[in-house]
N, C-alpha and C positions, 0 to 999 in steps of 0.2 A: 672356499665357499664361499659360493654369487650369493648375493645379498636376495636373486629369487628363490634361490635354496634353502636356504636359513627362515623366510616367510616362511614357505609351502610346510618346513619341519614342525613352523612354531606354531602355526593351526593347527599341524594334526595331531598336536601331543596333548592342544587345548583343546578338541573337541575331541578325544580319547579322555581327558579329562572327564569333560562334560557329562559322557554315553555313563558312565565309571561311575562317580556321585547319582544322578536318574539312576544307575539300576539296585544303587544300594536304597536311597535314598527311597527307590519305590519295590523295595520288595518289603521294609519298613511294617511302608504308610498303613497295609491292613492289619497290624500287627500292635500299633498307634492309633488306631479308629477305634479296635475291641478295646482298648487298658481306660479309653478317652470314652466311652459309650456305655462303661458298664457289661453284665452279662444279662442283664433286662430285656425283656422287648415292651412297648409299651404301646396300650390300647387301651381301646374301650374289653374288655373279658366278663364282665359283667354276668352277660348268661351263664355261665357256666359257676356261679355262685351264687346266685339273687337265691334262687330258690332252695339253698342244701343246703344242710345245719352250720356249718362256717366257713372265713370266708379267705379260706384255702384250698385249694379241689387240686387233689397228683391223680395227674392218669399213666399208665401205664400197664404193666401186664404181670401172668405171674408169671411169666420164664425167664423175665430180664430183668438177669444179677442187681442192674443198678436200679431196676426198681423196689428192687430185694430194700437193696443198703437205705434211699432213699427212707421209705414207709419207717424201718425199723430208726433211720433218727432222726425224724418226727415225731414216731412214738418214742424214745428214750429222752427226745426234748421238750417230751409236755406242748408241744406243737399239735393245735387236735385241725386237721386237716380231714374234706371230702377224699374215699378214694375209691378211684371211678377204674375200674377194668379194666381194662380194655378185650379180655378175650373168654372174661365172663357178664360180658354186659352188652347188649348190640344197643341200649343205651346211650354208653360211655362209649364207644364205638362212635356214637356220631356225633352226638359230644364236641371227640377228640379231634375228628372231619372236618367245620368249625374254624378249628385253626389253625389248618394250615400245617401243619407240621409232620413230620416221617419218623424224627424217633423221640425215643422215651427215654429218660419218665417227664413228664412236662409241669411246672408246677404254677401255677398259674391264681392272683386275685381278681381284684376289677376291674386293675389299668397297668397292671406289671405278666408275667411271662418269661420262665425260668424254663429252658430244656436241658436236660443232662443235670445233672447230679452236683452240688459244687453249696458246701454242710454252709459257709460264712455266707450265701447270697439268698438262702433258706432263712437263717436265719432275719433276714434282713431284712425276704421279705412279708414274715411272720412279724414283724416286728412294724413294714405298714400300714400291713391288713389290718393290725390291733388295732392304727389311728382314722383308721376305714369309718 
């Protein structure tokens, strides 16, 4: 082979390897970012708990199995929470809309929000709420 063809093949191989590495790293980046950031969204959610008896508020529906699991877990764990049922309370629905979320259950305290039911994260939120 002549030197020019060898140079082209070497450059092509390097380009292909670079693209493959970029695809592999790029496909994993969202997973790494989520693991680094954690399951919580941080912000000012005080309006969802300030006029309530407890420092945690759970938004959910009566037909959602994940909401029911979240309610049962919080009750069994002895974690006090405000139960905002979206299909039984227009006020709960209006407050939920302010969060900008589409899925339930949503658990909030003054400065954190968690979408979905995750036992370990619920315990962490309860601990941080008790410090507020």
